[in-house]
TORKOL-4160 file (C-alpha; in steps of 0.2 Angstrom, whole numbers, padded with zeros to 4 digits, m for minus):
446
<pt num="1" X="m0068" Y="m0319" Z="0298"/>
<pt num="2" X="m0086" Y="m0313" Z="0298"/>
<pt num="3" X="m0090" Y="m0295" Z="0294"/>
<pt num="4" X="m0098" Y="m0285" Z="0308"/>
<pt num="5" X="m0114" Y="m0282" Z="0297"/>
<pt num="6" X="m0116" Y="m0301" Z="0295"/>
<pt num="7" X="m0113" Y="m0304" Z="0313"/>
<pt num="8" X="m0127" Y="m0291" Z="0317"/>
<pt num="9" X="m0139" Y="m0299" Z="0304"/>
<pt num="10" X="m0136" Y="m0317" Z="0312"/>
<pt num="11" X="m0140" Y="m0310" Z="0329"/>
<pt num="12" X="m0156" Y="m0302" Z="0324"/>
<pt num="13" X="m0161" Y="m0317" Z="0314"/>
<pt num="14" X="m0159" Y="m0328" Z="0329"/>
<pt num="15" X="m0168" Y="m0316" Z="0340"/>
<pt num="16" X="m0183" Y="m0317" Z="0329"/>
<pt num="17" X="m0183" Y="m0336" Z="0330"/>
<pt num="18" X="m0180" Y="m0336" Z="0349"/>
<pt num="19" X="m0194" Y="m0323" Z="0353"/>
<pt num="20" X="m0208" Y="m0335" Z="0351"/>
<pt num="21" X="m0199" Y="m0349" Z="0360"/>
<pt num="22" X="m0195" Y="m0339" Z="0377"/>
<pt num="23" X="m0208" Y="m0342" Z="0390"/>
<pt num="24" X="m0212" Y="m0332" Z="0405"/>
<pt num="25" X="m0207" Y="m0338" Z="0422"/>
<pt num="26" X="m0223" Y="m0334" Z="0430"/>
<pt num="27" X="m0227" Y="m0333" Z="0448"/>
<pt num="28" X="m0227" Y="m0346" Z="0461"/>
<pt num="29" X="m0239" Y="m0336" Z="0472"/>
<pt num="30" X="m0234" Y="m0326" Z="0487"/>
<pt num="31" X="m0227" Y="m0337" Z="0501"/>
<pt num="32" X="m0216" Y="m0333" Z="0516"/>
<pt num="33" X="m0200" Y="m0344" Z="0519"/>
<pt num="34" X="m0200" Y="m0351" Z="0537"/>
<pt num="35" X="m0183" Y="m0346" Z="0546"/>
<pt num="36" X="m0169" Y="m0358" Z="0543"/>
<pt num="37" X="m0175" Y="m0367" Z="0528"/>
<pt num="38" X="m0173" Y="m0366" Z="0509"/>
<pt num="39" X="m0186" Y="m0355" Z="0501"/>
<pt num="40" X="m0192" Y="m0356" Z="0483"/>
<pt num="41" X="m0187" Y="m0374" Z="0481"/>
<pt num="42" X="m0202" Y="m0377" Z="0469"/>
<pt num="43" X="m0202" Y="m0361" Z="0460"/>
<pt num="44" X="m0193" Y="m0356" Z="0444"/>
<pt num="45" X="m0175" Y="m0359" Z="0446"/>
<pt num="46" X="m0166" Y="m0343" Z="0451"/>
<pt num="47" X="m0153" Y="m0344" Z="0438"/>
<pt num="48" X="m0164" Y="m0349" Z="0424"/>
<pt num="49" X="m0160" Y="m0334" Z="0412"/>
<pt num="50" X="m0173" Y="m0339" Z="0399"/>
<pt num="51" X="m0185" Y="m0328" Z="0409"/>
<pt num="52" X="m0185" Y="m0311" Z="0418"/>
<pt num="53" X="m0187" Y="m0313" Z="0436"/>
<pt num="54" X="m0195" Y="m0302" Z="0449"/>
<pt num="55" X="m0186" Y="m0296" Z="0464"/>
<pt num="56" X="m0195" Y="m0284" Z="0476"/>
<pt num="57" X="m0186" Y="m0277" Z="0491"/>
<pt num="58" X="m0193" Y="m0267" Z="0506"/>
<pt num="59" X="m0184" Y="m0259" Z="0520"/>
<pt num="60" X="m0185" Y="m0245" Z="0533"/>
<pt num="61" X="m0182" Y="m0228" Z="0525"/>
<pt num="62" X="m0172" Y="m0222" Z="0540"/>
<pt num="63" X="m0161" Y="m0236" Z="0541"/>
<pt num="64" X="m0157" Y="m0234" Z="0522"/>
<pt num="65" X="m0154" Y="m0216" Z="0524"/>
<pt num="66" X="m0142" Y="m0219" Z="0539"/>
<pt num="67" X="m0133" Y="m0232" Z="0528"/>
<pt num="68" X="m0130" Y="m0220" Z="0514"/>
<pt num="69" X="m0124" Y="m0207" Z="0525"/>
<pt num="70" X="m0112" Y="m0219" Z="0533"/>
<pt num="71" X="m0105" Y="m0223" Z="0515"/>
<pt num="72" X="m0105" Y="m0205" Z="0510"/>
<pt num="73" X="m0094" Y="m0200" Z="0525"/>
<pt num="74" X="m0083" Y="m0215" Z="0527"/>
<pt num="75" X="m0086" Y="m0227" Z="0512"/>
<pt num="76" X="m0090" Y="m0241" Z="0525"/>
<pt num="77" X="m0104" Y="m0252" Z="0518"/>
<pt num="78" X="m0116" Y="m0256" Z="0532"/>
<pt num="79" X="m0130" Y="m0269" Z="0532"/>
<pt num="80" X="m0148" Y="m0266" Z="0533"/>
<pt num="81" X="m0162" Y="m0278" Z="0537"/>
<pt num="82" X="m0175" Y="m0280" Z="0522"/>
<pt num="83" X="m0189" Y="m0291" Z="0516"/>
<pt num="84" X="m0186" Y="m0298" Z="0499"/>
<pt num="85" X="m0198" Y="m0306" Z="0487"/>
<pt num="86" X="m0192" Y="m0317" Z="0473"/>
<pt num="87" X="m0204" Y="m0323" Z="0460"/>
<pt num="88" X="m0218" Y="m0322" Z="0473"/>
<pt num="89" X="m0208" Y="m0330" Z="0487"/>
<pt num="90" X="m0205" Y="m0319" Z="0502"/>
<pt num="91" X="m0190" Y="m0320" Z="0514"/>
<pt num="92" X="m0190" Y="m0310" Z="0530"/>
<pt num="93" X="m0175" Y="m0302" Z="0539"/>
<pt num="94" X="m0163" Y="m0303" Z="0524"/>
<pt num="95" X="m0147" Y="m0293" Z="0524"/>
<pt num="96" X="m0143" Y="m0280" Z="0511"/>
<pt num="97" X="m0128" Y="m0268" Z="0508"/>
<pt num="98" X="m0120" Y="m0258" Z="0495"/>
<pt num="99" X="m0109" Y="m0267" Z="0483"/>
<pt num="100" X="m0096" Y="m0259" Z="0472"/>
<pt num="101" X="m0083" Y="m0246" Z="0472"/>
<pt num="102" X="m0081" Y="m0235" Z="0456"/>
<pt num="103" X="m0100" Y="m0238" Z="0453"/>
<pt num="104" X="m0104" Y="m0229" Z="0470"/>
<pt num="105" X="m0091" Y="m0215" Z="0468"/>
<pt num="106" X="m0099" Y="m0198" Z="0470"/>
<pt num="107" X="m0115" Y="m0205" Z="0480"/>
<pt num="108" X="m0121" Y="m0189" Z="0488"/>
<pt num="109" X="m0130" Y="m0185" Z="0504"/>
<pt num="110" X="m0141" Y="m0173" Z="0495"/>
<pt num="111" X="m0147" Y="m0185" Z="0482"/>
<pt num="112" X="m0137" Y="m0179" Z="0467"/>
<pt num="113" X="m0131" Y="m0190" Z="0454"/>
<pt num="114" X="m0114" Y="m0199" Z="0456"/>
<pt num="115" X="m0105" Y="m0214" Z="0450"/>
<pt num="116" X="m0089" Y="m0220" Z="0441"/>
<pt num="117" X="m0087" Y="m0231" Z="0426"/>
<pt num="118" X="m0101" Y="m0242" Z="0432"/>
<pt num="119" X="m0114" Y="m0228" Z="0429"/>
<pt num="120" X="m0122" Y="m0214" Z="0438"/>
<pt num="121" X="m0131" Y="m0217" Z="0454"/>
<pt num="122" X="m0142" Y="m0208" Z="0466"/>
<pt num="123" X="m0148" Y="m0211" Z="0484"/>
<pt num="124" X="m0165" Y="m0205" Z="0479"/>
<pt num="125" X="m0166" Y="m0220" Z="0467"/>
<pt num="126" X="m0161" Y="m0235" Z="0478"/>
<pt num="127" X="m0167" Y="m0247" Z="0463"/>
<pt num="128" X="m0152" Y="m0240" Z="0453"/>
<pt num="129" X="m0139" Y="m0244" Z="0466"/>
<pt num="130" X="m0128" Y="m0260" Z="0466"/>
<pt num="131" X="m0132" Y="m0272" Z="0480"/>
<pt num="132" X="m0127" Y="m0288" Z="0489"/>
<pt num="133" X="m0142" Y="m0297" Z="0496"/>
<pt num="134" X="m0138" Y="m0310" Z="0509"/>
<pt num="135" X="m0152" Y="m0322" Z="0514"/>
<pt num="136" X="m0144" Y="m0329" Z="0530"/>
<pt num="137" X="m0137" Y="m0312" Z="0537"/>
<pt num="138" X="m0150" Y="m0311" Z="0551"/>
<pt num="139" X="m0158" Y="m0329" Z="0550"/>
<pt num="140" X="m0145" Y="m0343" Z="0552"/>
<pt num="141" X="m0148" Y="m0356" Z="0538"/>
<pt num="142" X="m0160" Y="m0346" Z="0528"/>
<pt num="143" X="m0157" Y="m0348" Z="0509"/>
<pt num="144" X="m0166" Y="m0346" Z="0493"/>
<pt num="145" X="m0165" Y="m0362" Z="0483"/>
<pt num="146" X="m0149" Y="m0366" Z="0492"/>
<pt num="147" X="m0141" Y="m0350" Z="0488"/>
<pt num="148" X="m0135" Y="m0338" Z="0502"/>
<pt num="149" X="m0131" Y="m0323" Z="0492"/>
<pt num="150" X="m0135" Y="m0314" Z="0475"/>
<pt num="151" X="m0128" Y="m0298" Z="0468"/>
<pt num="152" X="m0138" Y="m0284" Z="0459"/>
<pt num="153" X="m0125" Y="m0277" Z="0447"/>
<pt num="154" X="m0122" Y="m0259" Z="0442"/>
<pt num="155" X="m0120" Y="m0255" Z="0423"/>
<pt num="156" X="m0120" Y="m0240" Z="0413"/>
<pt num="157" X="m0129" Y="m0248" Z="0399"/>
<pt num="158" X="m0148" Y="m0249" Z="0399"/>
<pt num="159" X="m0149" Y="m0268" Z="0396"/>
<pt num="160" X="m0133" Y="m0275" Z="0404"/>
<pt num="161" X="m0132" Y="m0286" Z="0389"/>
<pt num="162" X="m0113" Y="m0283" Z="0388"/>
<pt num="163" X="m0110" Y="m0291" Z="0406"/>
<pt num="164" X="m0122" Y="m0305" Z="0403"/>
<pt num="165" X="m0114" Y="m0310" Z="0387"/>
<pt num="166" X="m0097" Y="m0308" Z="0393"/>
<pt num="167" X="m0100" Y="m0319" Z="0408"/>
<pt num="168" X="m0107" Y="m0333" Z="0397"/>
<pt num="169" X="m0093" Y="m0332" Z="0385"/>
<pt num="170" X="m0080" Y="m0333" Z="0398"/>
<pt num="171" X="m0088" Y="m0349" Z="0404"/>
<pt num="172" X="m0088" Y="m0356" Z="0386"/>
<pt num="173" X="m0069" Y="m0352" Z="0386"/>
<pt num="174" X="m0067" Y="m0365" Z="0399"/>
<pt num="175" X="m0064" Y="m0352" Z="0413"/>
<pt num="176" X="m0074" Y="m0351" Z="0429"/>
<pt num="177" X="m0088" Y="m0338" Z="0428"/>
<pt num="178" X="m0103" Y="m0332" Z="0437"/>
<pt num="179" X="m0121" Y="m0337" Z="0432"/>
<pt num="180" X="m0133" Y="m0322" Z="0428"/>
<pt num="181" X="m0151" Y="m0318" Z="0425"/>
<pt num="182" X="m0161" Y="m0302" Z="0421"/>
<pt num="183" X="m0173" Y="m0296" Z="0434"/>
<pt num="184" X="m0187" Y="m0283" Z="0437"/>
<pt num="185" X="m0180" Y="m0275" Z="0452"/>
<pt num="186" X="m0190" Y="m0263" Z="0463"/>
<pt num="187" X="m0188" Y="m0255" Z="0480"/>
<pt num="188" X="m0201" Y="m0250" Z="0493"/>
<pt num="189" X="m0215" Y="m0251" Z="0480"/>
<pt num="190" X="m0206" Y="m0239" Z="0468"/>
<pt num="191" X="m0204" Y="m0241" Z="0449"/>
<pt num="192" X="m0198" Y="m0258" Z="0442"/>
<pt num="193" X="m0181" Y="m0256" Z="0433"/>
<pt num="194" X="m0171" Y="m0269" Z="0423"/>
<pt num="195" X="m0156" Y="m0275" Z="0432"/>
<pt num="196" X="m0143" Y="m0290" Z="0430"/>
<pt num="197" X="m0141" Y="m0301" Z="0445"/>
<pt num="198" X="m0126" Y="m0313" Z="0446"/>
<pt num="199" X="m0119" Y="m0326" Z="0458"/>
<pt num="200" X="m0108" Y="m0319" Z="0472"/>
<pt num="201" X="m0091" Y="m0327" Z="0473"/>
<pt num="202" X="m0092" Y="m0334" Z="0490"/>
<pt num="203" X="m0090" Y="m0351" Z="0499"/>
<pt num="204" X="m0105" Y="m0358" Z="0490"/>
<pt num="205" X="m0099" Y="m0353" Z="0473"/>
<pt num="206" X="m0081" Y="m0359" Z="0477"/>
<pt num="207" X="m0087" Y="m0376" Z="0482"/>
<pt num="208" X="m0098" Y="m0379" Z="0467"/>
<pt num="209" X="m0086" Y="m0372" Z="0454"/>
<pt num="210" X="m0070" Y="m0381" Z="0459"/>
<pt num="211" X="m0065" Y="m0398" Z="0463"/>
<pt num="212" X="m0055" Y="m0400" Z="0479"/>
<pt num="213" X="m0050" Y="m0388" Z="0493"/>
<pt num="214" X="m0045" Y="m0370" Z="0489"/>
<pt num="215" X="m0044" Y="m0353" Z="0496"/>
<pt num="216" X="m0052" Y="m0338" Z="0487"/>
<pt num="217" X="m0045" Y="m0321" Z="0488"/>
<pt num="218" X="m0053" Y="m0305" Z="0481"/>
<pt num="219" X="m0042" Y="m0291" Z="0475"/>
<pt num="220" X="m0048" Y="m0274" Z="0482"/>
<pt num="221" X="m0049" Y="m0258" Z="0472"/>
<pt num="222" X="m0038" Y="m0250" Z="0484"/>
<pt num="223" X="m0024" Y="m0263" Z="0481"/>
<pt num="224" X="m0013" Y="m0271" Z="0468"/>
<pt num="225" X="m0002" Y="m0286" Z="0465"/>
<pt num="226" X="0013" Y="m0278" Z="0474"/>
<pt num="227" X="0023" Y="m0287" Z="0487"/>
<pt num="228" X="0021" Y="m0278" Z="0504"/>
<pt num="229" X="0031" Y="m0290" Z="0516"/>
<pt num="230" X="0026" Y="m0304" Z="0526"/>
<pt num="231" X="0014" Y="m0296" Z="0538"/>
<pt num="232" X="m0004" Y="m0301" Z="0534"/>
<pt num="233" X="m0010" Y="m0284" Z="0541"/>
<pt num="234" X="m0001" Y="m0275" Z="0526"/>
<pt num="235" X="m0014" Y="m0283" Z="0515"/>
<pt num="236" X="m0029" Y="m0278" Z="0524"/>
<pt num="237" X="m0034" Y="m0265" Z="0510"/>
<pt num="238" X="m0027" Y="m0276" Z="0496"/>
<pt num="239" X="m0035" Y="m0293" Z="0497"/>
<pt num="240" X="m0049" Y="m0301" Z="0506"/>
<pt num="241" X="m0051" Y="m0319" Z="0510"/>
<pt num="242" X="m0068" Y="m0324" Z="0503"/>
<pt num="243" X="m0069" Y="m0343" Z="0507"/>
<pt num="244" X="m0065" Y="m0352" Z="0523"/>
<pt num="245" X="m0065" Y="m0336" Z="0532"/>
<pt num="246" X="m0065" Y="m0344" Z="0549"/>
<pt num="247" X="m0047" Y="m0349" Z="0545"/>
<pt num="248" X="m0038" Y="m0334" Z="0539"/>
<pt num="249" X="m0023" Y="m0339" Z="0529"/>
<pt num="250" X="m0014" Y="m0326" Z="0517"/>
<pt num="251" X="0003" Y="m0336" Z="0518"/>
<pt num="252" X="0000" Y="m0344" Z="0500"/>
<pt num="253" X="m0005" Y="m0327" Z="0493"/>
<pt num="254" X="0010" Y="m0317" Z="0501"/>
<pt num="255" X="0022" Y="m0330" Z="0494"/>
<pt num="256" X="0015" Y="m0329" Z="0477"/>
<pt num="257" X="0016" Y="m0310" Z="0477"/>
<pt num="258" X="0034" Y="m0311" Z="0483"/>
<pt num="259" X="0038" Y="m0322" Z="0469"/>
<pt num="260" X="0030" Y="m0312" Z="0454"/>
<pt num="261" X="0037" Y="m0296" Z="0460"/>
<pt num="262" X="0055" Y="m0301" Z="0466"/>
<pt num="263" X="0060" Y="m0317" Z="0456"/>
<pt num="264" X="0073" Y="m0315" Z="0443"/>
<pt num="265" X="0068" Y="m0316" Z="0425"/>
<pt num="266" X="0076" Y="m0333" Z="0424"/>
<pt num="267" X="0067" Y="m0339" Z="0440"/>
<pt num="268" X="0051" Y="m0331" Z="0434"/>
<pt num="269" X="0051" Y="m0341" Z="0417"/>
<pt num="270" X="0057" Y="m0357" Z="0425"/>
<pt num="271" X="0045" Y="m0358" Z="0440"/>
<pt num="272" X="0029" Y="m0348" Z="0437"/>
<pt num="273" X="0021" Y="m0364" Z="0430"/>
<pt num="274" X="0023" Y="m0371" Z="0448"/>
<pt num="275" X="0014" Y="m0357" Z="0456"/>
<pt num="276" X="0001" Y="m0352" Z="0443"/>
<pt num="277" X="m0010" Y="m0361" Z="0430"/>
<pt num="278" X="m0001" Y="m0352" Z="0416"/>
<pt num="279" X="m0012" Y="m0360" Z="0402"/>
<pt num="280" X="m0027" Y="m0354" Z="0411"/>
<pt num="281" X="m0020" Y="m0337" Z="0413"/>
<pt num="282" X="m0016" Y="m0335" Z="0395"/>
<pt num="283" X="m0034" Y="m0339" Z="0391"/>
<pt num="284" X="m0039" Y="m0327" Z="0405"/>
<pt num="285" X="m0030" Y="m0313" Z="0396"/>
<pt num="286" X="m0036" Y="m0318" Z="0379"/>
<pt num="287" X="m0054" Y="m0319" Z="0383"/>
<pt num="288" X="m0053" Y="m0302" Z="0393"/>
<pt num="289" X="m0046" Y="m0294" Z="0377"/>
<pt num="290" X="m0059" Y="m0303" Z="0365"/>
<pt num="291" X="m0074" Y="m0296" Z="0375"/>
<pt num="292" X="m0067" Y="m0279" Z="0376"/>
<pt num="293" X="m0065" Y="m0278" Z="0395"/>
<pt num="294" X="m0052" Y="m0265" Z="0399"/>
<pt num="295" X="m0056" Y="m0265" Z="0417"/>
<pt num="296" X="m0049" Y="m0282" Z="0421"/>
<pt num="297" X="m0034" Y="m0287" Z="0432"/>
<pt num="298" X="m0024" Y="m0272" Z="0427"/>
<pt num="299" X="m0038" Y="m0260" Z="0425"/>
<pt num="300" X="m0042" Y="m0245" Z="0436"/>
<pt num="301" X="m0053" Y="m0256" Z="0447"/>
<pt num="302" X="m0040" Y="m0270" Z="0449"/>
<pt num="303" X="m0055" Y="m0282" Z="0447"/>
<pt num="304" X="m0050" Y="m0300" Z="0450"/>
<pt num="305" X="m0051" Y="m0315" Z="0461"/>
<pt num="306" X="m0036" Y="m0327" Z="0465"/>
<pt num="307" X="m0040" Y="m0345" Z="0469"/>
<pt num="308" X="m0026" Y="m0355" Z="0478"/>
<pt num="309" X="m0028" Y="m0374" Z="0475"/>
<pt num="310" X="m0022" Y="m0383" Z="0490"/>
<pt num="311" X="m0018" Y="m0399" Z="0481"/>
<pt num="312" X="m0008" Y="m0392" Z="0466"/>
<pt num="313" X="m0002" Y="m0377" Z="0476"/>
<pt num="314" X="m0006" Y="m0366" Z="0460"/>
<pt num="315" X="m0016" Y="m0350" Z="0459"/>
<pt num="316" X="m0029" Y="m0346" Z="0446"/>
<pt num="317" X="m0034" Y="m0329" Z="0441"/>
<pt num="318" X="m0053" Y="m0327" Z="0440"/>
<pt num="319" X="m0064" Y="m0314" Z="0431"/>
<pt num="320" X="m0074" Y="m0302" Z="0441"/>
<pt num="321" X="m0084" Y="m0286" Z="0437"/>
<pt num="322" X="m0088" Y="m0287" Z="0418"/>
<pt num="323" X="m0100" Y="m0272" Z="0418"/>
<pt num="324" X="m0088" Y="m0263" Z="0406"/>
<pt num="325" X="m0086" Y="m0277" Z="0394"/>
<pt num="326" X="m0088" Y="m0274" Z="0375"/>
<pt num="327" X="m0080" Y="m0257" Z="0378"/>
<pt num="328" X="m0096" Y="m0251" Z="0388"/>
<pt num="329" X="m0087" Y="m0237" Z="0396"/>
<pt num="330" X="m0075" Y="m0223" Z="0390"/>
<pt num="331" X="m0071" Y="m0218" Z="0373"/>
<pt num="332" X="m0079" Y="m0214" Z="0356"/>
<pt num="333" X="m0090" Y="m0228" Z="0351"/>
<pt num="334" X="m0091" Y="m0235" Z="0368"/>
<pt num="335" X="m0108" Y="m0241" Z="0374"/>
<pt num="336" X="m0108" Y="m0229" Z="0389"/>
<pt num="337" X="m0104" Y="m0214" Z="0379"/>
<pt num="338" X="m0091" Y="m0208" Z="0392"/>
<pt num="339" X="m0075" Y="m0198" Z="0388"/>
<pt num="340" X="m0058" Y="m0207" Z="0390"/>
<pt num="341" X="m0046" Y="m0219" Z="0383"/>
<pt num="342" X="m0050" Y="m0235" Z="0373"/>
<pt num="343" X="m0041" Y="m0251" Z="0372"/>
<pt num="344" X="m0028" Y="m0251" Z="0358"/>
<pt num="345" X="m0032" Y="m0261" Z="0342"/>
<pt num="346" X="m0031" Y="m0279" Z="0345"/>
<pt num="347" X="m0031" Y="m0277" Z="0364"/>
<pt num="348" X="m0012" Y="m0280" Z="0365"/>
<pt num="349" X="m0005" Y="m0277" Z="0382"/>
<pt num="350" X="0011" Y="m0268" Z="0381"/>
<pt num="351" X="0026" Y="m0274" Z="0391"/>
<pt num="352" X="0039" Y="m0263" Z="0399"/>
<pt num="353" X="0057" Y="m0264" Z="0393"/>
<pt num="354" X="0066" Y="m0279" Z="0400"/>
<pt num="355" X="0050" Y="m0285" Z="0407"/>
<pt num="356" X="0054" Y="m0279" Z="0425"/>
<pt num="357" X="0043" Y="m0266" Z="0434"/>
<pt num="358" X="0049" Y="m0254" Z="0447"/>
<pt num="359" X="0048" Y="m0258" Z="0465"/>
<pt num="360" X="0029" Y="m0259" Z="0471"/>
<pt num="361" X="0024" Y="m0268" Z="0455"/>
<pt num="362" X="0013" Y="m0255" Z="0448"/>
<pt num="363" X="0016" Y="m0241" Z="0435"/>
<pt num="364" X="0005" Y="m0230" Z="0425"/>
<pt num="365" X="0001" Y="m0237" Z="0408"/>
<pt num="366" X="0006" Y="m0227" Z="0393"/>
<pt num="367" X="m0007" Y="m0231" Z="0379"/>
<pt num="368" X="m0012" Y="m0248" Z="0387"/>
<pt num="369" X="m0029" Y="m0255" Z="0388"/>
<pt num="370" X="m0034" Y="m0247" Z="0404"/>
<pt num="371" X="m0046" Y="m0232" Z="0406"/>
<pt num="372" X="m0043" Y="m0216" Z="0416"/>
<pt num="373" X="m0032" Y="m0221" Z="0431"/>
<pt num="374" X="m0027" Y="m0238" Z="0423"/>
<pt num="375" X="m0011" Y="m0246" Z="0429"/>
<pt num="376" X="0000" Y="m0260" Z="0424"/>
<pt num="377" X="m0001" Y="m0276" Z="0433"/>
<pt num="378" X="0016" Y="m0284" Z="0437"/>
<pt num="379" X="0010" Y="m0302" Z="0433"/>
<pt num="380" X="0002" Y="m0297" Z="0417"/>
<pt num="381" X="0018" Y="m0287" Z="0412"/>
<pt num="382" X="0030" Y="m0300" Z="0416"/>
<pt num="383" X="0020" Y="m0313" Z="0408"/>
<pt num="384" X="0019" Y="m0303" Z="0392"/>
<pt num="385" X="0037" Y="m0299" Z="0392"/>
<pt num="386" X="0042" Y="m0317" Z="0392"/>
<pt num="387" X="0042" Y="m0324" Z="0374"/>
<pt num="388" X="0036" Y="m0341" Z="0378"/>
<pt num="389" X="0021" Y="m0335" Z="0389"/>
<pt num="390" X="0017" Y="m0321" Z="0376"/>
<pt num="391" X="0016" Y="m0335" Z="0363"/>
<pt num="392" X="0004" Y="m0344" Z="0374"/>
<pt num="393" X="m0007" Y="m0329" Z="0375"/>
<pt num="394" X="m0006" Y="m0326" Z="0356"/>
<pt num="395" X="m0011" Y="m0344" Z="0353"/>
<pt num="396" X="m0025" Y="m0343" Z="0366"/>
<pt num="397" X="m0032" Y="m0328" Z="0358"/>
<pt num="398" X="m0032" Y="m0336" Z="0341"/>
<pt num="399" X="m0040" Y="m0351" Z="0347"/>
<pt num="400" X="m0054" Y="m0342" Z="0357"/>
<pt num="401" X="m0058" Y="m0331" Z="0343"/>
<pt num="402" X="m0061" Y="m0346" Z="0332"/>
<pt num="403" X="m0070" Y="m0356" Z="0346"/>
<pt num="404" X="m0082" Y="m0342" Z="0351"/>
<pt num="405" X="m0083" Y="m0329" Z="0337"/>
<pt num="406" X="m0080" Y="m0338" Z="0320"/>
<pt num="407" X="m0090" Y="m0353" Z="0326"/>
<pt num="408" X="m0105" Y="m0342" Z="0329"/>
<pt num="409" X="m0107" Y="m0347" Z="0347"/>
<pt num="410" X="m0105" Y="m0329" Z="0353"/>
<pt num="411" X="m0119" Y="m0323" Z="0341"/>
<pt num="412" X="m0130" Y="m0337" Z="0348"/>
<pt num="413" X="m0127" Y="m0332" Z="0366"/>
<pt num="414" X="m0131" Y="m0313" Z="0362"/>
<pt num="415" X="m0146" Y="m0318" Z="0352"/>
<pt num="416" X="m0153" Y="m0328" Z="0366"/>
<pt num="417" X="m0151" Y="m0314" Z="0379"/>
<pt num="418" X="m0158" Y="m0302" Z="0367"/>
<pt num="419" X="m0173" Y="m0313" Z="0364"/>
<pt num="420" X="m0177" Y="m0314" Z="0382"/>
<pt num="421" X="m0176" Y="m0295" Z="0384"/>
<pt num="422" X="m0187" Y="m0292" Z="0369"/>
<pt num="423" X="m0200" Y="m0304" Z="0374"/>
<pt num="424" X="m0201" Y="m0302" Z="0392"/>
<pt num="425" X="m0194" Y="m0284" Z="0396"/>
<pt num="426" X="m0202" Y="m0273" Z="0383"/>
<pt num="427" X="m0210" Y="m0262" Z="0395"/>
<pt num="428" X="m0194" Y="m0259" Z="0404"/>
<pt num="429" X="m0182" Y="m0256" Z="0389"/>
<pt num="430" X="m0188" Y="m0253" Z="0372"/>
<pt num="431" X="m0183" Y="m0264" Z="0357"/>
<pt num="432" X="m0173" Y="m0251" Z="0348"/>
<pt num="433" X="m0162" Y="m0249" Z="0363"/>
<pt num="434" X="m0160" Y="m0268" Z="0364"/>
<pt num="435" X="m0156" Y="m0269" Z="0346"/>
<pt num="436" X="m0143" Y="m0255" Z="0347"/>
<pt num="437" X="m0134" Y="m0262" Z="0361"/>
<pt num="438" X="m0134" Y="m0279" Z="0354"/>
<pt num="439" X="m0127" Y="m0272" Z="0338"/>
<pt num="440" X="m0113" Y="m0263" Z="0347"/>
<pt num="441" X="m0108" Y="m0279" Z="0356"/>
<pt num="442" X="m0108" Y="m0290" Z="0340"/>
<pt num="443" X="m0096" Y="m0278" Z="0332"/>
<pt num="444" X="m0082" Y="m0287" Z="0341"/>
<pt num="445" X="m0087" Y="m0304" Z="0334"/>
<pt num="446" X="m0081" Y="m0299" Z="0317"/>
């Protein structure tokens, strides 16, 4: 096992070697995208993360103020019409709305700071807010390099290195992930700020990430994995269908939730593999622990997607919302410097006695890896309570630690991202901050 000090040294050495090799994306020149066609086709690739991209947004201030007032009073996320320029290519009539939950908590009418684990936000600094940008919201068929959406993420670190590195390591673990890139983000001619942009898990993402037909469901922060009966309306605030939305179908999801909550221990052990890709789930749990993400499937935000494979009739649990990876939130030593609980040593997820949860599937966690408001997820708890499944998780964690950390792959990923920021974003974030956050991340590689 590599000592933390040697991991940091390896990262910083690699950064020095990478710095000279990174090249700027440059500008393709200002151009407007005719309605209904792909924009930026000849420009630098949107998800080329070897450069720091430019994204500038303009919108009507009154429309923005009304949108924030609506969110402050009802938490409804309304769309506004914007003009977006990406690396010199301008798209008109683009939709944009707030994106997130805990990261928007406390957003105030009077402009005071607010926010949750994702960091403080204020209405007077729209460049600091998390956004969903949708190119075809008001112009049918309008895309940027074939993409219909991009997400501007919120983070309580200055560099967002923690989420960028975690997303890439999840991909290297063999699990589906989202591509990401760093961007200079500005709103209405205001100051440029360093933000992380990632793919939006939607129809486009689902089709390019998976083979065969499937249905993608997003777990809402207001929900959990409990079974609420057969009426789809009972799940309105629990799961959203994100793909093939023209054909609503919650039946596979409801059946799955019924099984994981109500099957006997024997039936759960015998039949879970027919309903869930258990090997992938073991690796999902393992990689979440290895990257120090306490806000995963059983964290306070219930962050996850479920994908149902029509052919195999199996579900896969997918990662989402990694802005608290590498302990970037609560606790002493956390990158965010906030007060709260830390994951236990080794990231072990406790199981309840006997493996069964009370009706409703959720219970407060006692000393588990969640932060304030964390809760136990019925699928995680029952999976960990079964000796055979728990052994799969233990083995996955051992294998992934060797594949990603001992091998030096994780250090290489961190060095590459760090090198890009050091070379191309020095005016947005100072080198000392980049080095400090990189060192905090690399501590988990040891």
